[in-house]
C-alpha positions, 0 to 999 in steps of 0.5 A, spaced: 500 500 500 502 507 498 502 511 504 503 519 503 506 524 507 506 532 506 509 537 510 509 545 510 513 549 515 509 556 514 502 558 516 502 564 512 500 561 505 506 561 502 506 554 502 501 549 500 499 542 502 495 542 495 501 541 491 503 535 495 497 532 495 495 533 488 502 529 486 501 524 492 494 522 489 497 522 482 502 517 484 497 513 486 496 514 494 489 514 496 486 521 499 485 517 506 492 515 506 495 521 506 498 524 513 500 532 514 504 536 518 505 544 519 512 544 522 519 545 521 523 539 517 528 540 523 523 538 528 523 530 529 517 530 533 511 531 528 504 528 530 502 527 522 509 523 521 508 519 527 501 517 525 504 516 518 510 511 520 505 508 525 500 506 520 506 503 515 506 495 514 510 490 511 511 491 504 508 498 504 511 504 501 512 511 504 511 516 498 513 524 499 513 529 494 520 532 496 525 529 500 526 535 505 518 534 506 520 528 510 526 532 514 532 536 513 536 532 519 541 527 516 541 523 522 533 523 522 532 521 515 537 516 515 534 513 522 527 514 519 529 510 512 533 505 516 527 504 521 523 503 514 528 498 511 528 494 517 520 493 517 520 492 510 517 498 508 520 502 502 521 510 501 519 513 494 521 521 493 517 524 487 520 530 485 526 535 487 533 533 489 530 527 492 527 525 485 528 518 483 529 515 490 526 508 491 529 505 497 526 498 494 532 498 489 540 498 491 541 504 487 535 508 490 538 506 497 545 509 494 541 515 491 538 516 498 544 517 502 547 522 497 541 526 497 540 526 505 547 529 505 545 534 500 539 536 504 543 537 511 548 541 507 543 546 505 540 546 512 547 548 514 548 553 509 541 557 511 544 556 519 551 559 517 548 565 513 543 567 518 548 567 523 553 571 519 547 576 518 546 576 525 553 578 527 553 583 521 547 586 525 550 586 532 557 589 529 553 595 526 549 596 533 543 592 532 540 588 537 536 582 535 536 574 534 537 569 539 542 570 545 
């Protein structure tokens, strides 16, 4: 059975679940088998993802629109895919940097490892740019950001 997972990280309307739902349904996931979250990909404690993972059974395939919808932390992605593999559950990524990932194949597992590393790299770059911007603002006497 195909089980879908969709996530948006902003509630301001700049991101939409509709696009992800449409792609998941086009890939064969039934509407009732799609789980959602409104949360950052850096958070591991997402109720929709937790429910989704609990619903998966031996032989199922978890389908996500993009790899970064599942998570951006390399550790979380690797642990999740390992857990799925141990339970004989596949992962299919439909588009984006993780397109062509299908962990039911050896090449798909290899590609997953590469793209999971890229997802973490992208998150680290965002963090570095944010920290550099805050440091620059502080150097000019502007206060803000975390302490």
